[in-house]
VEXBAZA-301242 format. One record per residue: residue in three letters; x, z, y of N, C-alpha, C in turn. Coordinates in steps of 0.02 Angstrom, whole numbers, plus 50000, padded with zeros to 5 digits. Layout:
N
AlaXZYXZYXZY
...
REM end
This chain:
433
Met610644853140842610474854640903609824857540909
Gln609764861140942609124865440955608844862041021
Ala608064860841025607864857641065607844863741112
Arg607974859841192607884865441263607324864041296
His606984868341322606234865641352606334868241418
Arg606014864441477606134866141543605674873941539
Pro606064878641574605734885741582605014883941613
Ile604414889541618603824888041648603854890041720
Gln603744887741757603524890041834603024894041830
Pro603214899141865602614904941878601994901041915
Gly601414902641886600794898441914600674891841885
Ser601094890241861601064882441831600584880041755
Gly600464887841724599754887441682599144886141716
Arg599304892941764598444892441793598364886841839
Asn598764883741872598514878041893598344872141869
Ala598654872641794598564865841776597744868041726
Met597624874041712597024876141695596604874841730
Thr596654876041796596044876541873596064867541851
Arg596434863841844596244857041855596054854241779
Leu595914856841740595574856941669595024857341682
Phe594904863641707594034866841735593754861641764
Ser593964859741831593694855141873593554848241841
Val594024845341800593814839641764593194841541717
Gly593264847141687592614850341649592034848341670
Tyr591944850641736591364853241779591194844141785
Ala591684841541806591314833741821591184829841766
Val591344831141721591014828641645590394829541631
Arg590174837441642589644840641631589134836941671
Thr589454833941740588914830941792588774824441779
Arg589384821841747589214814841723588744813641656
Phe588774817541615588614816341536587904820741534
Gly587964826841563587304828941560587694836641526
Ala587084842441512587354847941485587364846441403
Leu586944842341374586874842341306587474837741260
Trp587634832841289588194828541248588934831141278
Ala588964834341342589484834541374589944838541328
Pro589904844141325590064849441283590804845341217
Leu590184841641181590494838141120591114832841154
Leu590794830541190591454823841220592114830041248
Glu591974834041276592424837941327592904843141278
Phe592584847241234592994849141189593454843941129
Arg593274839041128593814834741094594284830741103
Phe594074829841168594484827141216594984831641255
Phe594664835841310595004841141332595494845641290
Thr595694845741237595944850241203596804846541205
Arg596684839141174597314836841200597484834441271
Met597064834341318597414834341379597554841841416
Ala597094845941387597554853541405598234854641379
Ala598604851141321599224851341298599664848541353
Asn599394842941360599864837741417600034842341481
Leu599474844041501599384847141566599794854741581
Val599584857941523599874864241523600764865541504
Gly600814861341455601574860541436601814863441371
His602384861641347602564862641291602494871341257
Gln602754873941319602964881441281602364885741271
Val601974883141322601184886341341600684884341259
Arg600694877541259600334875841200600624877741142
Thr601344877241139601604883241073601564890541062
Ala601644893041113601544899641104600634902341104
Tyr600344898941132599574902241151599184895141122
Pro599244892041047598744887241039598074889741025
Thr597904896040999597314897840998596874899741057
Arg597494901641104597034905341183596914898741215
Leu597244894741202597184887341231596554885141225
Arg596514884741142595724879941125595184884241146
Ile595234891941148594684895841166594574894341239
Leu595104894241291594894893641359594804887541367
Thr594834881041348594554874341335593804875041327
Leu593584878141266593004878941248592524882541293
Ala592754887741326592524893141367592414888441438
Ala592794884041467592824879441525592174874741512
Val592074872941453591804866941427591084868641431
Leu590974875941401590154877641394589914882041456
Ser590554883141495590124888341547590054884741621
Gly590124878841616589974874041664590464874641746
Thr590284878641787590614879141852591054885941854
Ser590484892041830590844897741857591644899041836
Leu591894897341763592664897741751593114893441807
Ala592614887741819593274884541868593444887441910
Tyr593214892241950593554895941989593804902541987
Ala593704904441918594004911741886594854911841913
Asp595224906641905595934906241914596254906941988
Thr595474904342039595754902542092595384907042149
Leu595144913542108594934919742166595384922142197
Ile595084922942264595534924542320595364930242337
Pro595924935542305595634942842318595784946542388
Ile595154947142409594904951142475594644955942480
Asp594634962042487594194968642483594014969042551
Ala593404973242550593134975342617593654977542701
Ala594274981042645594684982442724595064975042755
Gln595124972742699595464966642730594994962442774
Ala594374962642734593784958142767593704959242841
Gly593664965742851593664970142920594154966942967
Lys595014969542961595344967242963595464959342998
Leu595234954342953595214947742947594564945643014
Asp594204951343014593464948443036593084943743006
Ile593184942042941592624937242911591874941342922
Arg591554935442928591004936642908590604930342878
Thr589974932142845589634926342802588874925742808
Ala588594921742799588024919142802587854916442726
Gln587244916442715586784915242668586654907442645
Val586804905342602586674897242584585724895342580
Gln585604890942612584854890742614584824883142583
Val584104882442547584144876042532583854871142580
Ala584184865242588584064860942636583534854342612
Asp583004854342650582424850442627582644842142648
Ala583034840042695583084834642718583994833542739
Val584214826642732584824824142744584944819342792
Pro585254821642845585384818742924585564811842903
Leu585104808042948585314799742950585684796342989
Leu585584800143055585914797943127585774802643187
Thr586194802943218585964805443296585764802143346
Ala585394802543409585214799343449584844801243527
Ser584894799443556584484801943602583874798443611
Ala583324803443656582564804143664582294805543731
Arg581704802143737581454805543801580794808443783
Val580544813443812579974816343812579474814043851
Val578784811843817578294806943864577684810843833
Val577184809543880576564810943866576204803043847
Pro575674805643791575444798843747574794796243801
Pro574634789843786574174786843820573564792043825
Gly573194790343870572484795243885572644801543893
Arg573334805143889573204811143912573504812943970
Glu573544810144023573974809644088573534805544148
Phe573514808144196573094806744236573134805844308
Met573074801244355573234800744415572594803344461
Val572744808244491572144810044540572204807544616
Ser571604805644620571624800044696571144801144723
Thr571104801044802570444802744837570024797244841
Pro569344800044830568654792844835568644791544910
His568864795444961568704794245037569404795145080
Ala569534792045132569934792345164569954798645215
Gly570454801845241570424807445271571124810645281
Leu571084818145305571774821745340571914826445278
Val572424827145236572624832745199572574839745252
Ser572124842545239572124850545271572394856545224
Arg572454854845171572774861045123572914858545059
Val573544860045028573724859344968573894866044925
Asp573514866444871573564872944852574074873944772
Val574234867944741574664869344691575444864844707
Ala575774866444666576554863444667576674859644585
Val577324857744600577464853444538577674858344489
Gly577224855544426577594862744390576994867544363
Asp576544868044416575954872844410575414869244357
Ser575274875444306574694875644258573944876744292
Val573654870044283572924870044309572474869044248
Val571784873044268571304869944229570724865844263
Gln570344863044202569734858044233569354859944268
Gly569414856644343568804859344403569264863844460
Gln570004864344439570174870044481570494865244569
Glu570214868044609570534864044673571294863944684
Leu571564857044695572194855544701572314853644775
Ala571854852444805571934850044879571274850144904
Gln571244852544990570564848845025570844844245078
Leu570424838345085570394835245147569814833745183
Ala570004832745254569594832345296569314825345307
Ser568644823945298568474816145289567964815845330
Ala568064810645373567434807445406566904804845358
Ala567134799445315566744795545269566304802245213
Phe566744805645206566334811945175565694815945184
Leu565754817045272565294819145317564594813445285
Thr564754806745313564454801145318563884802545235
Leu564404803445187564034802545120563584807345104
Gln563754815645149563264820545136562684818945173
Arg562764815745227562234814745273561744810245237
Glu561994804045201561594798245173561284802945120
Ala561564808145089561084812145024560694816045050
Leu560724819945100560184822945140559484820245151
Gln559774812845189559444808545210558914805945143
Ala559254804345085558904802645032558464807644990
Ser558704814544990558254818244945557624820144994
Asn557764820245069557134822745125556614815745095
Glu556914809745100556394804545092556114805745017
His556524806044974556164807644897555674814244895
Arg555814818544941555404824344946554734820144982
Leu554634818745022554144814545062553764809145020
Ala554164806144987553834802244935553294805144881
Asp553754811344857553314815044799552664818444831
Ser552754818944910552014822144945551644818044950
Leu551664810644962551174804344974550984802444917
Leu551454801644851551194801244776550734804844768
Ser550724812544775550374818544739549604815844799
Arg549614814144854549104813844886548704807244873
Asp549024801944850548664795544839548384796444772
Glu548724800544716548414801744660547804806244666
Lys547834810044711547184813344713546514809544752
Leu546714804744795546304801344838546034797144786
Leu546464792944742546204787544674545684790944644
Thr545824799244628545394801544587544764802544613
Glu544654802444671543924801944713543594797944715
Gly544044792344710543914784644729543884784344808
Ala544294786944855544374786244922544784780544933
Ile545264779144898545794773444896545624770044824
Pro545894761344848545784756944811546514759244756
Lys546454756644700547184757644626547704754444670
Arg547664747744712548264747344728548704749544778
Arg548304752944833548574755744866549014762344834
Trp548784763944787549194770544736549764767944699
Glu549714761744684550354758644650550754756944692
Glu550634753244744551334754544822551494759644826
Thr551244766044835551514772644843551854774244782
Arg551724774244724552144775844655552644770744652
Asn552654764244686553204760544681553714763044724
Gln553564764244795553934766044864554214774544830
His553934778744805554244783844750554754781744714
Asp554444777644678554974777044614555744775644648
Lys555724771344706556334768944746556604772544767
Gln556294779244803556784784944843556854790444790
Ser556664791144744556974793544683557564790544656
Ala557684783444640558154781144615558714781344682
Gly558714780144744559164780044796559504789244796
Asp558974793244781559244800744784559574802144719
Ser559484800544675559974800444618560474798144613
Glu560544792444652561264787444658561904791444708
Val561604794644752561794797844812562054802744771
Arg561644807044740561944813144707562514811844671
Gln562504807244642562934804144575563604804344617
Val563684799844683564184798344725564544802244735
Leu564034807744768564344816144788564874819744733
Thr564424818444679564994820644604565384818444591
Ile565664810044598566234807044588566664809844650
Ala566464810544704566844814444756567034818344748
Gly566914822744709567234830844693566874835844709
Met566224835244697565734839644711565304841244638
Ser565324847044633564984849144566564184848644589
Arg563824849944522563074847144539562854856044567
Ala563154859944545562934866644588563054865344681
Glu563574863244701563734860544762563414857044793
Val563114851944742562614845644787561934850544794
Glu561744854444739561174857944755561114863044811
Arg561714865744829561734870044884561624866144942
Leu562174858844946561984855745006561284853345016
Ile560934852944968560264849944976559794855945006
Lys559924862244967559534867644994559724869745069
Thr560404870545091560404873645144560434869045191
Gln560584862045183560494855545232561244857545287
Lys561744859945268562274860845307562814857045284
Leu563104852345318563614845445296564294850245299
Ser564764848345274565504850845267565924844645265
Asp566504845145307566964840645313567514840245274
His567484846345221567904847345188567754845445117
Leu568244839345100568304838045033568894841544974
Ala568514842344937568954846844886569134841144833
Ile569914841644829570174838344777570154842344699
Lys569924839444642569924844244582570344844344532
Ala570514846044480570854845444437570314840944390
Pro570464835644358569914831244309570184835044238
Met570774838544227570694840644158571194846644160
Thr571384851744119571684855444093572424852944080
Gly573074855944111573604852844114574034855744155
Met574564850144162575084853244218575244848044269
Val575414849844332575604845644401576304842344376
Leu576264834744369576944833444349577304830344422
Glu576704828444464577024826244526576574826444582
Lys576714827744646576354829444713576694825744755
Leu575934819944773576204815144829575984815444890
Ile575694820844907575534820144982575844827645005
Thr575724827945080575914835145111575424836645161
Thr575514842845192574824845445217574914843145300
Gly574334838945321574454833145394574404827445375
Gln574564825645310574714818445300574014813245308
Gln573874808545315573294803645327573244800345267
Val572734800545212572904794845160572354790545178
Asp572254786345133571764780345128571294780245067
Gln570704778745062570434777945006570694776844943
Leu570494779544899570994778944824571664780344829
Ala571944783244868572754784344874572704789944814
Pro573384786944786573704794044736573904798344761
Leu573554805444737573824812244769574344816944725
Phe574014816244653574334820244594574364816144540
Arg574934818844491574934817044419574904822744386
Val574354822344346574304829944311574324826244220
Ala574464828944181574644829744112574324834144075
Asp574134833544013573814837743969574484837743913
Met574774844743910575454845543871575294847943820
Ser574794847243780574554851643727574854847243651
Arg575014839243675575464835743627575814829843652
Leu576424831343639576894826543673577224821843641
Trp577574816243659577824812043606578484813543617
Leu579004808243569579794805943596579904799543580
Glu580124797643631580244788643633581174790143599
Ile581274786143560581994788343525582224782343543
Asp582964779943559583294774943574583674773443510
Leu583574768143479584014767643402584354760243413
Pro585064761343405585244753743383584984750043348
Pro584994743143371584794739243331585044738343243
Glu585644738543251585874739143179585614746243129
Gln585224750043178585104756043132584244755943116
Val583934750543155583184750843140583014751143056
Gly583354748143034583224747442952583244754342909
Asn583804757942942583744765142910583234771142919
Val582954768942964582344773342998581574771242963
Ala581384776342933580634774342910579984779742938
Met579514777042924578924782342936578934786342900
Gly578874792942949578784800642910579424803542910
Asp579934801642932580624802942928580574808742981
Gln581044814942960580994819543023581374818643075
Val581174821343123581494821143202581704828943224
Arg582214830843222582284837843261582584839043323
Val582354840443369582814841943442583234846243435
Lys583854844743463584584848343465584334853743506
Gly584474860043459584484865943506583784868843521
Gln583314865443471582644868843488582334868743409
Ala581864873943400581354874243316580934869343332
Leu581034863143350580544859543346580634853443296
Val580114852343258580134846643211579504842643234
Ala579814833743225579204829943247579354824243175
Arg578984819343185578994813543131578894807243142
Ile579344802543125579294797443136578614794043152
Ser578214790343185577484788443185577584779643197
Gly577984777443226578134771543249578744766843259
Val578894761843237579524758543264579404753343287
Gly579824752443349579594744843389580054740043355
Arg579794733143376579994726643356580454723543397
Gln580564727143452580784723143516581514728743542
Val582024724143569582484726043584582454724743647
Leu582484730643707582494732543769583044730443807
Pro582844724843850583474722043889584014727243925
Thr583584734043949584014738244003584294743043952
Thr584154743743890584624750443859584894745343794
His584674738543764584924736943710584874740643649
Ser584124743243664584014748243601583294746943580
Val582974748643513582374748643488582104756043503
Ile581544755943521581044761943530580784765043460
Ala580744769043446580504771843393580164780343424
Arg579554779843397579014784543419579034790443369
Ala578974796743388578854802543348578474808143391
Glu578114810243327577634814943371577704822343321
Phe577664827243383577704832143357577284837143307
Glu577464839243265577154843143203576784850543231
Asn577224853843261577104860643289576834861343350
Gln576204859443372576084858543433575594866143444
Pro575634867143519575494874443532574694875643524
Pro574514880943535573864884543518573304880243580
Arg573594882243633573084879143678573314875243722
Ala572934870643756573024864443800573344866643842
Gly573604861943889573944864443973574594865843964
Gln574764870643909575514872243905576054868543872
Ala576594869543906577194865243876577314867043802
Leu577654864543753577784865643682578194871643682
Val578774873243688579244877643683579754876843728
Asn580144883543759580784882343787580754877243814
Gly580434875343873580574870843933580684864243908
Leu580234860443859580324853743840579674849343891
Tyr579634847343938579344843943962579384836343987
Pro578854832744000579014823443991579374821944052
Gly579904817544027580354816144072581004817044051
Gln580914822744015581624824943993582024821943942
Thr582644821643941583124817143897583454823443862
Val583304821443784583574825943732583904823043669
Gly584344827443653584804824043581584314825643523
Val584284821243472583984821643424584244819443357
Asp584184824043317584324821243217583814819043190
Ile583904812343175583564809543114583514811443045
Leu583124814442997583244816642948582744813742890
Arg583054814042841582494811042778582584815142720
Ala581944818142697581824822242635582144818842563
Glu582464824242537582794820342474582504825442415
Ala582144822342383581894826742322582304825842255
Ala582614821742251583094820242187583604825442175
Glu583804830642196584184834742200584434839542241
Lys584504845442212584524851042264585064851442321
Leu585054852342370585574849942421585514858042441
Trp585924858942499586164865942507586304865542596
Arg586174870742630586034870242709586684876542733
Val587114875942768587514881242779587884880342860
Pro587934886542884588264886042953588804880342961
Ala588934875143012589604871042994590154873643006
Ser590144880243022590874883443038591134883242964
Ala590694884642902590934889442842591424882442820
Leu591274875642832591694870442806592494871942802
Ala593034870942753593604869142771593884863242731
Arg594294862142752594534855242718595394855842687
His595424854342638596074854442599596204847842558
Ala596894846142565596934840042532596474834242513
Asp596154832842571595654828042581595004828742539
Ala594784835442540594254839042505593924844742545
Ala593264844242545593054849342565592664855342544
Tyr592904861842582592704868842529592214872242566
Val591944877642524591684882842567591834890542532
Phe591874894442547592094901442497591594904242504
Val591514906342450591014911542426591074918342410
Gln590824923142431590894929342415590884930742356
Thr591234936042323591004938242257591244945642276
Ala591274949142212591284956642225592074957742213
Arg592534953542207593104955642214593544950942264
Gly593164946242300593544941942350593144937342365
Phe593324930542379593034924042388593324918942329
Glu592924914742315592834907642285592804902342321
Pro593224898342323593254890542349592854885942297
Arg592424884042332591944878342292591934872042333
Arg592074867742286592234861042317591464857342327
Val591364855242379590904850942411590744846142451
Glu590234842942434590224837342485589674837142540
Ser590044836342597589614835442654589164828542664
Leu588474830842684588114824842687588014822642764
Gly588044827542804587954826742866587794834742906
Gln587694832142967587664837843021587014839643055
Ser586634843543065586044844343106585874851243144
Asn585804849843190585724859443236586294863843229
Gly586934860943211587454865343184587384868443133
Glu587144865443079587114866343001587354860642959
Leu587714860642906588074855342869587434856142814
Val587354849642785586914848942725587404846842673
Leu587584851642624587964850042579587764848042505
Arg588304845742466587934845142393588574847942347
Gly588364852342306588944855142267588594861642230
Pro589154863942202589044870442144588734877042190
Leu588284877642223588064883042268587314884442226
Thr587144890442246586444894642235586174897242318
Val585454898542299585144900642367585444907842352
Gly585634910642411585784916642405586674917942416
Asp586924912342398587674914042402587904914342458
Ala588384919042473588574920842547589204918742550
Val589304913642606589904909442618590244911842686
Ala590604911042685591114914642736591114909942794
Val590864911442862590754907642918591024910442977
Gln591514914242981591984918243024592614920442989
Gly593284916843013593784921042962594114916142905
Val593714909642922593834903642871594484903142859
Ala594764901942929595474899442927595984905042888
Ala595804910142891596404917542881595954915342786
Ile595594913542770595444914542699595774907942665
Lys595764902142696596044897442681596794896242678
Ala597074899942718597924900242722598204905042662
Lys597724910942664597744915042599597874912842529
Trp597244907642531597094903842472597744897542449
Thr597994892642525598434889142495599084892842491
Glu599114900242500599844901442498599804903942437
Glu599294905442396599394907342304599364900442293
Lys599134895342301599184890042270599874887242261
Glu600334888642326600924885242315601394890242256
Pro601694884242220602184888942160602744892142198
REM end
């Protein structure tokens, strides 16, 4: 009796060979390009015969071996030859398919967390008044950029008047002591006075000089510049307006006074910060602290900003039940006193991604919309001259709307990022027998 065989179903040979090519690619990855061809060709010819079916291996034995060897030697390109999704330019336009180029990824996302923007220690100052007084004018508001020495407010202060009067008195006494010392030096030279009297005059002169210098420094601490102090001494005119000036170039973060308010000595008036360098304080779950290392990248969501982990705390905060990690920005602005970019300010809460550089292998970066899932596997659709090829990939994480992938891609590959669902539907439809 003649043996009867099950008829070949349309597409069965194609699907079987596709599975064969995929296995070939896996073996090349596992054993390397040198030994894999020998292993694959020896064992995969037998596997191909089992996969494809009796009629195919009987009718086309030579072609089967040629295709097997080609799959072994070609790496990945032939693995997708039978799974090409034919879509021409006209069809792509109707389906509104758009592509983006594959980029090299320099880091793998580790985790996502929330962070606060803070000013480093030593770059934030609380401006206070050296004397009690009445606020007569306020010249700045919260968010204003200021330069060092710029006037922030004015106070009408009786204590400031007293200080100026004392400065004038000390200056006048110093001037008189200069005259007396010059006179006694001349008399001593002529022998008209004893040396002891000249020494007493010189001692009195030194005391007046020290007192004058002290009061001038107090005026400087009170907010007057050296030029203003010299003008006061020269004109002998007092002013009850005490100018409150910015101690540094930066930004006004807080204003604590209003016009007409009475303030005491050393009362805080403004908070000013140097915005040329900012830090991030990141809240880490205690179980994730071991996954974060010094130098890991930190990227602010929605911002083109990169920071580096510069410190990890060793204490769980009772309020947030988290451990604080500190990150410092790499791309600082060129001029002090300005915010970084895009409105990043102290006190702001932002979302961040923590990433780690992986130098052992090439990884790829594509928009998140490029990924399609089918049969518990992830794919991207790479554009070719005749359509799109599905490439199986492994998603390692997501950062700022982009996926980091491992898989058979190259720089410059164009992957579909819009219309992916339509391509997948056409692909799965063709895969069905």
